[in-house]
C-alpha positions as a LaTeX table, in Angstrom:
\begin{tabular}{lrrr}
\hline
Residue & $x$ (\AA) & $y$ (\AA) & $z$ (\AA) \\
\hline
Met1 & 150.26 & 104.84 & 97.70 \\
Pro2 & 146.87 & 104.27 & 99.43 \\
Lys3 & 145.30 & 100.86 & 99.48 \\
Pro4 & 142.19 & 100.55 & 97.21 \\
Asn5 & 138.88 & 100.39 & 99.04 \\
Tyr6 & 137.23 & 97.45 & 97.28 \\
Ser7 & 134.25 & 97.42 & 99.62 \\
Phe8 & 133.33 & 100.98 & 98.64 \\
Glu9 & 133.67 & 100.20 & 94.94 \\
Lys10 & 131.54 & 97.08 & 95.29 \\
Arg11 & 128.84 & 98.97 & 97.17 \\
Gln12 & 128.79 & 101.67 & 94.49 \\
Arg13 & 128.32 & 99.00 & 91.79 \\
Glu14 & 125.49 & 97.42 & 93.82 \\
Ile15 & 123.77 & 100.80 & 94.21 \\
Ala16 & 124.06 & 101.48 & 90.46 \\
Lys17 & 122.67 & 98.01 & 89.65 \\
Lys18 & 119.75 & 98.47 & 92.07 \\
Lys19 & 118.95 & 101.89 & 90.58 \\
Gln20 & 118.95 & 100.41 & 87.07 \\
Gln21 & 116.63 & 97.57 & 88.16 \\
Asp22 & 114.24 & 100.05 & 89.83 \\
Glu23 & 114.12 & 102.19 & 86.69 \\
Lys24 & 113.40 & 99.12 & 84.56 \\
Ala25 & 110.62 & 98.00 & 86.92 \\
Ala26 & 109.07 & 101.49 & 86.89 \\
Lys27 & 109.18 & 101.55 & 83.09 \\
Lys28 & 107.50 & 98.13 & 82.92 \\
Ala29 & 104.82 & 99.22 & 85.40 \\
Ala30 & 104.11 & 102.37 & 83.39 \\
Ala31 & 103.78 & 100.33 & 80.20 \\
Arg32 & 101.45 & 97.89 & 81.98 \\
Glu33 & 99.25 & 100.76 & 83.18 \\
Ala34 & 99.16 & 102.30 & 79.70 \\
Asn35 & 97.95 & 99.00 & 78.20 \\
Lys36 & 95.36 & 98.40 & 80.92 \\
Pro37 & 91.79 & 98.67 & 79.54 \\
Ala38 & 89.56 & 101.35 & 81.03 \\
Thr39 & 87.08 & 99.91 & 83.51 \\
Arg40 & 84.09 & 101.40 & 85.27 \\
Ser41 & 84.49 & 102.34 & 88.89 \\
Asp42 & 82.67 & 100.49 & 91.65 \\
Asn43 & 80.76 & 103.57 & 92.81 \\
Asp44 & 78.70 & 104.16 & 89.65 \\
Asp45 & 75.24 & 105.56 & 90.37 \\
Asp46 & 73.44 & 103.41 & 87.78 \\
Arg47 & 73.88 & 100.17 & 89.71 \\
Ala48 & 70.74 & 98.43 & 90.93 \\
Pro49 & 70.29 & 98.32 & 94.74 \\
Pro50 & 70.53 & 94.90 & 96.41 \\
Ser51 & 67.27 & 92.92 & 96.30 \\
Gly52 & 66.94 & 92.85 & 100.11 \\
Glu53 & 66.40 & 96.63 & 100.47 \\
Arg54 & 62.92 & 98.11 & 100.82 \\
\hline
\end{tabular}
């Protein structure tokens, strides 16, 4: 009977745990982006030019 490879099993559990954490973080980030209020971009044309320009 072959000897169990505990290192392989442990690494597989670590990979599964890391994948689950990444999925959770991505889900949280998506929820954060969905709740983020819409803001105007910095390159709007209706901004006043700086006072030092002629």
